[in-house]
N, C-alpha and C positions, 0 to 999 in steps of 0.2 A: 560532443555531439549537438547541433543544432537543430530544433523543428520549429515550424512556423505553422501555425493553425490558423484558420479564421474564426472567429467567436460572433456569435448571433446573440442578440439580448441585452446590449450593452449601449445604454443612450447618455451616459456622462461622465464626469470624471471618477464620481465615487463607485461607479460602476466599474471601471479600469482598475480602481483599488481594491477592491472586491476580487474580482476575478485574479488579479495577481497574486495576492495573500493565498488564495483559494489553490491556485497552482503550485506554487512555492511548498506547500504542504506535501505534495508527491513525493514518497522516495526517491533518490538520483537526481531531482531536479536542482541545478547548481543555480539558477539564475532565470529571472524571468521578465521582460519587458512588454506591457500591453498597451495599444493605442486604440484609438476610435476610429483612426480616419490613415487606413483602413482599421476596420474592426477586428484585429487580429494579435496573437500573441507569441513572440519569439521566444522559445525556451531551451536554454543551455541544460544538456542531462549528461549524465554518466551513460547511459543507455536509451533506448527507443522508448517512449511512454506512450502506451496503445491509446487508441479513441476510448475505450471503455475506461479506463482509468482516470482521464482527461473529463469524460462526462461525469463520473461519478465524483470528482472534484468539485466540479462545477455545478451540479445538480445540489450538493449541501449548502451552497451559498445565498443560492437564487435563480431564476429563471435566465440561466445562460448556458449556452450549447455549443457544442463544437459544431461548426456549418458543414453542410454534407454528410452528418452522419444519415444513416439511413432508419433509425431507429426515432428521428427527431419527429416530436410531436408538437405541432405549433400550439401555442399556448394563447389566449385572451389577453393575456395581460403583454404589455409591448415591451415596458423598461424591463431592467432587473430588479432587485430585492429593496433598491434604495429608490426606484422611482414608482410614484403612483401610477 
């Protein structure tokens, strides 16, 4: 199964690598490709990964979030954890 989600908070190649590693840690994820343009992740999975699971994995590694999530709280920091 393939899921495509927009990701907010990425601003460099380091961010994409961090997001990719975080998403790969979710149970059932087989493969992840993350890009800056457009800022998104394409996830190959065994089953549908919920927005809550994605948000949880991203929150552990920095200021990244799934775009369009209603619980988003915009942070004052513009980039991810690797960007000042």
